[in-house]
C-alpha positions as CSV (number, residue, x, y, z in Angstrom):
1,M,277.9,104.5,-34.4
2,P,274.4,103.0,-34.1
3,A,272.7,102.8,-30.8
4,L,273.9,100.0,-28.6
5,P,271.5,97.6,-27.0
6,A,270.7,98.6,-23.4
7,P,271.6,96.0,-20.7
8,T,268.2,94.4,-19.9
9,P,267.1,94.4,-16.3
10,L,267.5,90.9,-15.0
11,T,265.5,88.8,-12.6
12,P,267.6,86.6,-10.1
13,A,266.9,83.7,-12.4
14,G,268.1,85.7,-15.4
15,L,271.2,86.8,-13.6
16,A,272.0,83.2,-12.7
17,L,271.4,82.0,-16.2
18,L,273.7,84.6,-17.6
19,A,276.4,83.9,-15.0
20,D,276.3,80.2,-16.1
21,R,277.9,81.3,-19.4
22,C,281.1,81.8,-17.5
23,V,283.2,78.6,-17.9
24,Q,285.7,79.8,-15.2
25,C,288.6,79.5,-17.6
26,G,290.5,82.4,-16.0
27,L,291.6,84.0,-19.3
28,C,290.1,87.2,-18.0
29,L,292.5,87.4,-15.0
30,P,295.5,88.9,-16.7
31,H,293.3,91.7,-18.1
32,C,291.5,92.6,-14.8
33,P,293.1,95.6,-13.1
34,T,291.6,94.8,-9.7
35,Y,292.8,91.2,-9.8
36,Q,296.3,92.4,-10.8
37,L,296.2,94.9,-7.8
38,D,295.1,92.4,-5.2
39,A,295.9,89.0,-6.6
40,S,292.6,87.9,-5.0
41,E,290.0,85.7,-6.7
42,A,287.3,87.7,-5.1
43,E,288.6,90.7,-7.0
44,S,288.5,88.9,-10.4
45,P,285.7,88.8,-13.0
46,R,285.1,85.1,-12.4
47,G,285.1,85.6,-8.7
48,R,282.5,88.3,-9.0
49,I,280.4,86.3,-11.4
50,A,280.4,83.3,-9.0
51,Y,279.3,85.7,-6.2
52,I,276.5,87.1,-8.4
53,K,275.3,83.6,-9.4
54,H,275.2,82.1,-5.9
55,V,273.4,85.2,-4.4
56,A,270.9,85.1,-7.3
57,L,270.2,81.4,-6.7
58,G,269.9,82.0,-2.9
59,R,272.8,79.7,-2.1
60,I,274.5,82.4,-0.1
61,A,273.2,85.6,1.4
62,P,274.5,88.9,0.2
63,S,277.4,90.0,2.4
64,A,279.2,93.3,3.1
65,A,282.4,91.6,1.9
66,G,280.9,90.3,-1.3
67,N,279.2,93.6,-2.0
68,R,282.5,95.4,-1.4
69,H,284.3,93.2,-4.0
70,L,281.5,93.9,-6.4
71,D,281.8,97.7,-5.7
72,H,285.5,97.5,-6.4
73,C,284.9,96.5,-10.0
74,L,285.9,99.4,-12.3
75,G,283.6,98.5,-15.1
76,C,286.5,98.7,-17.6
77,L,285.2,95.7,-19.5
78,R,288.6,94.5,-20.4
79,C,287.5,91.0,-19.2
80,E,284.5,91.2,-21.6
81,A,286.8,91.8,-24.6
82,A,289.1,88.9,-23.6
83,C,286.3,86.4,-22.8
84,P,286.2,83.4,-25.2
85,A,282.7,82.6,-24.1
86,D,281.4,86.1,-24.8
87,V,280.0,86.6,-21.3
88,P,278.2,90.0,-21.3
89,Y,279.9,91.1,-18.1
90,E,278.6,94.6,-18.2
91,T,275.0,93.3,-18.2
92,L,275.8,91.0,-15.3
93,L,277.5,93.8,-13.4
94,I,274.7,96.3,-13.8
95,G,272.1,93.7,-13.0
96,A,273.9,92.7,-9.8
97,R,274.4,96.2,-8.7
98,T,270.8,97.1,-9.5
99,A,269.7,94.2,-7.2
100,Q,272.2,95.4,-4.6
101,F,270.9,99.0,-4.8
102,E,267.3,97.8,-4.3
103,R,268.3,95.7,-1.3
104,Q,270.1,98.5,0.4
105,R,270.7,102.1,-0.7
106,P,274.3,103.2,-0.9
107,P,275.8,105.6,1.7
108,L,274.6,109.2,1.8
109,I,277.8,110.6,0.3
110,D,277.4,108.3,-2.7
111,R,273.8,109.3,-3.2
112,L,274.8,113.0,-3.0
113,R,277.5,112.5,-5.7
114,L,275.0,110.7,-8.0
115,G,272.5,113.4,-7.4
116,L,274.9,116.2,-8.3
117,L,275.9,114.4,-11.5
118,A,272.2,114.3,-12.5
119,R,272.1,118.1,-12.0
120,P,275.0,119.6,-14.0
121,G,274.0,123.2,-13.0
122,W,274.2,122.4,-9.3
123,L,277.4,120.5,-9.9
124,A,279.1,123.5,-11.6
125,S,278.2,125.7,-8.6
126,V,279.6,123.2,-6.2
127,L,282.8,122.8,-8.1
128,A,283.2,126.6,-8.4
129,A,282.6,127.0,-4.6
130,Q,285.0,124.1,-3.8
131,S,287.7,125.7,-5.9
132,L,287.8,128.7,-3.5
133,L,288.5,126.5,-0.5
134,P,292.1,126.4,0.8
135,G,294.0,123.3,-0.4
136,S,291.3,122.4,-2.9
137,I,292.5,120.5,-6.0
138,R,291.9,122.0,-9.4
139,P,293.7,119.6,-11.7
140,L,292.1,121.0,-14.9
141,P,291.1,124.6,-15.7
142,M,287.4,125.3,-15.1
143,R,285.7,127.7,-17.6
144,P,282.2,129.0,-18.0
145,P,280.2,127.0,-20.6
146,T,280.9,128.1,-24.2
147,E,277.7,128.7,-26.1
148,T,278.9,130.6,-29.2
149,F,280.9,128.7,-31.8
150,P,282.6,129.8,-35.1
151,E,280.5,129.4,-38.3
152,P,281.9,127.3,-41.1
153,L,282.9,129.3,-44.2
154,D,280.8,127.0,-46.5
155,E,277.3,125.9,-45.8
156,G,277.4,122.3,-44.6
157,P,275.8,119.8,-42.2
158,T,275.1,120.5,-38.5
159,V,276.1,118.2,-35.7
160,A,274.9,118.3,-32.1
161,V,277.5,117.9,-29.3
162,F,276.9,116.2,-26.0
163,V,278.0,118.2,-23.0
164,G,277.6,115.9,-19.9
165,C,277.8,116.7,-16.2
166,V,281.3,117.5,-14.9
167,A,282.4,118.2,-18.4
168,S,279.9,121.1,-18.5
169,T,282.6,123.0,-16.5
170,Y,285.8,121.2,-17.4
171,E,285.3,120.7,-21.1
172,S,284.1,124.1,-22.2
173,G,287.4,124.9,-23.9
174,T,287.4,121.5,-25.5
175,R,283.9,122.0,-27.0
176,A,285.2,125.3,-28.4
177,S,288.2,123.5,-29.9
178,L,286.0,120.9,-31.4
179,A,283.8,123.6,-33.0
180,R,286.9,125.2,-34.5
181,L,288.0,121.9,-36.1
182,L,284.5,121.2,-37.3
183,A,284.1,124.7,-38.8
184,A,287.3,124.2,-40.7
185,A,285.8,121.0,-42.1
186,G,282.6,122.9,-43.1
187,I,280.4,121.6,-40.3
188,R,278.3,123.7,-37.9
189,T,278.1,122.8,-34.1
190,V,275.1,123.1,-31.8
191,L,274.6,122.4,-28.1
192,P,271.0,121.3,-27.6
193,A,269.4,122.8,-24.5
194,G,268.0,120.5,-21.8
195,Q,270.6,117.8,-22.0
196,T,272.0,116.3,-18.8
197,C,274.4,113.6,-17.5
198,C,274.7,110.5,-19.7
199,G,273.6,108.3,-16.8
200,T,276.7,106.0,-16.9
201,A,277.5,106.6,-13.2
202,A,273.9,105.9,-12.2
203,A,273.7,102.7,-14.2
204,H,276.9,101.4,-12.9
205,A,275.9,102.3,-9.3
206,G,272.7,100.3,-9.7
207,D,270.3,103.2,-9.8
208,A,268.4,102.1,-12.8
209,E,265.5,104.6,-12.2
210,Q,267.9,107.6,-12.4
211,A,269.7,106.2,-15.4
212,Q,266.4,105.8,-17.2
213,R,265.3,109.3,-16.2
214,L,268.5,110.8,-17.5
215,G,268.3,108.9,-20.7
216,A,264.7,110.1,-21.3
217,S,265.9,113.8,-20.7
218,N,268.7,113.4,-23.3
219,R,266.3,111.8,-25.8
220,D,264.1,114.9,-25.5
221,A,267.0,117.2,-25.8
222,F,268.4,115.6,-28.9
223,A,265.1,115.0,-30.6
224,G,265.4,116.0,-34.3
225,H,269.2,115.7,-34.3
226,A,270.4,112.9,-36.6
227,A,274.1,113.2,-35.7
228,V,275.4,113.5,-32.1
229,L,279.1,113.7,-31.1
230,T,280.6,112.8,-27.8
231,L,283.8,114.1,-26.4
232,A,284.1,111.9,-23.3
233,S,284.7,108.3,-24.1
234,G,283.2,107.3,-20.8
235,C,279.8,108.8,-21.8
236,H,279.7,107.3,-25.2
237,A,278.1,103.9,-24.8
238,Q,275.4,105.0,-22.4
239,L,274.4,108.0,-24.5
240,A,274.3,105.8,-27.6
241,R,271.8,103.5,-25.9
242,S,269.7,106.5,-24.9
243,L,269.5,107.9,-28.4
244,P,268.2,105.1,-30.6
245,T,267.1,107.3,-33.5
246,A,270.4,109.3,-33.7
247,T,273.9,108.3,-34.9
248,T,276.1,108.8,-31.9
249,T,279.8,109.1,-32.8
250,D,282.9,109.8,-30.9
251,A,284.2,113.2,-32.0
252,L,287.6,111.8,-32.9
253,S,286.1,109.2,-35.2
254,F,283.9,111.8,-36.8
255,L,286.8,114.2,-37.4
256,L,288.8,111.5,-39.0
257,A,285.9,110.6,-41.4
258,K,284.9,114.2,-42.2
259,G,288.0,116.3,-41.7
260,E,290.2,115.0,-44.6
261,H,291.0,118.6,-45.6
262,L,292.1,119.7,-42.2
263,R,295.7,120.9,-42.1
264,F,298.1,121.3,-39.2
265,R,301.2,123.3,-38.6
266,S,304.5,121.7,-37.4
267,A,304.8,120.7,-33.7
268,G,308.5,121.3,-33.9
269,G,309.5,118.0,-32.4
270,R,307.3,118.4,-29.4
271,R,306.9,115.1,-27.4
272,V,303.5,114.2,-26.0
273,A,302.3,111.1,-24.2
274,L,299.1,109.4,-25.4
275,H,296.9,107.7,-22.8
276,R,294.1,105.3,-24.1
277,P,291.2,105.1,-21.6
278,C,289.5,101.8,-21.2
279,T,286.2,103.3,-22.4
280,Q,287.9,104.6,-25.6
281,R,288.4,100.9,-26.6
282,V,284.7,100.4,-26.3
283,A,284.0,103.6,-28.3
284,K,286.6,102.4,-30.8
285,S,288.1,105.8,-31.4
286,D,291.6,105.0,-30.3
287,L,292.9,104.4,-33.8
288,A,291.1,107.5,-35.2
289,Q,292.8,109.5,-32.4
290,R,296.3,108.2,-33.4
291,E,295.7,108.8,-37.1
292,L,294.6,112.4,-36.5
293,L,297.5,113.2,-34.2
294,M,300.0,111.8,-36.7
295,R,298.8,114.4,-39.2
296,I,300.6,117.0,-37.2
297,P,304.0,117.4,-38.7
298,D,307.1,116.9,-36.5
299,L,305.0,115.6,-33.5
300,V,306.7,112.9,-31.4
301,L,303.8,110.8,-30.2
302,L,304.6,108.5,-27.3
303,E,301.9,106.0,-26.4
304,L,301.8,105.2,-22.6
305,P,302.1,101.5,-21.9
306,D,298.8,99.6,-21.2
307,T,299.2,99.2,-17.4
308,G,295.5,98.6,-16.9
309,C,292.8,101.0,-15.9
310,C,294.1,104.3,-14.5
311,G,291.7,104.0,-11.6
312,A,289.4,106.9,-12.3
313,A,286.4,104.7,-13.3
314,G,283.7,107.3,-12.8
315,L,283.1,107.8,-9.1
316,H,285.7,105.2,-8.1
317,M,288.4,107.8,-7.7
318,L,286.3,109.6,-5.1
319,A,284.9,106.5,-3.3
320,E,288.2,104.5,-3.2
321,P,291.0,107.1,-3.5
322,A,293.7,104.8,-2.2
323,R,292.9,102.0,-4.6
324,A,292.4,104.5,-7.5
325,A,295.9,106.0,-6.7
326,A,297.5,102.6,-6.7
327,L,296.0,101.8,-10.1
328,R,297.2,105.1,-11.5
329,Q,300.8,104.8,-10.2
330,P,302.2,102.5,-13.0
331,L,301.1,105.2,-15.5
332,L,302.8,107.9,-13.5
333,D,305.9,105.8,-13.3
334,A,306.0,105.4,-17.0
335,L,305.9,109.2,-17.7
336,P,309.4,110.5,-16.7
337,P,311.4,108.3,-19.2
338,L,309.2,109.6,-22.1
339,R,310.2,113.2,-21.4
340,A,306.8,114.3,-22.6
341,S,305.6,117.9,-22.4
342,A,301.9,116.9,-22.0
343,V,299.6,114.0,-21.6
344,L,296.6,113.5,-24.0
345,S,293.6,111.5,-22.9
346,A,290.1,111.4,-24.4
347,N,288.1,110.8,-21.2
348,I,287.3,113.5,-18.7
349,G,287.5,111.3,-15.6
350,C,290.9,109.9,-16.7
351,R,292.2,113.5,-17.3
352,L,291.0,114.7,-13.9
353,H,292.6,111.7,-12.2
354,L,295.9,111.9,-14.1
355,A,296.2,115.7,-13.8
356,D,295.9,115.4,-10.1
357,A,299.3,113.8,-9.9
358,A,301.1,113.8,-13.3
359,G,302.8,117.2,-12.9
360,L,302.2,117.8,-16.6
361,P,299.4,119.4,-18.5
362,V,296.7,116.9,-19.3
363,Q,294.6,117.7,-22.4
364,H,291.9,116.2,-24.6
365,P,293.4,115.3,-28.0
366,I,290.8,117.6,-29.6
367,D,292.4,120.6,-27.7
368,F,295.8,119.6,-29.0
369,L,294.6,119.2,-32.6
370,A,293.0,122.6,-32.4
371,E,296.2,124.2,-31.1
372,Y,298.0,123.1,-34.2
373,L,295.3,123.8,-36.7
374,S,296.7,125.9,-39.6
């Protein structure tokens, strides 16, 4: 996938001009999870756009209530996909939150969380220490980073894999699974040193300086690598923007294109539930994911209904746990009738959030594919 254009920093006049493209038709409302949760215009895309516009024009002063409604936005971009006027909602959201960040720094706990994401080594140490505390939640297994991968039998191309921040600990096994699949397809895997968080959380929090700094670090780390794969769909768009000279591809899409000779053993009628993260729709790997899984003989693949965003939304599940749990509940309610033995989801944040309450193993589809590789 070619690099995506970065949201341009906007002046107040630029924000207002962009907000003017919204014709207030309301076609976004059925697609907005927060509007569905609260049935409040202030929690809708057009309500947020109106607030952004009037603050930018100086017609109203920024308020705690208005900022709170802006903060509640999940950044799922379902509204952007549904908009008949092609309003670039993500650019508006990031621009407004950047202005908000410059007016008033977020609370200390939010700044600490962003700071830890920007330092994956520190984050891994904090997660390891937290796991020792009584009552701590460890919804996914934590493993040391895997640095050694199998070599392909035949000499073939090399791809670089993006690690990320929290995934440094939680996706170590998934990176090993991806390397096994790639080796079977004749492709060698490398993990470039010096890479860091993709910067999505910082950008969506309005910390443009940190997002740019993280992007620069990743450009340095991946210099010289023409092909870069992402495992977390939530990291994909921001990383692609940061690596303009590389082709950044979701690992599932890459495997579908390059792994035509992969073979899988029978799943013996096993039933698994498939969750499609909002960000996977942006990365456009959801169809590739389904096609790959359907190559596993005798697999009963049950797609979870689209009930809206699961509520993880980066740091939202930590900053707004009650709202995040309410957004997750329809997915949890849909699981028992499916009688699935596991849930598959391609985004690390979604997996953490779902595994915390699903009562079932929650895996990346890459891990599941590697389990049945013959």
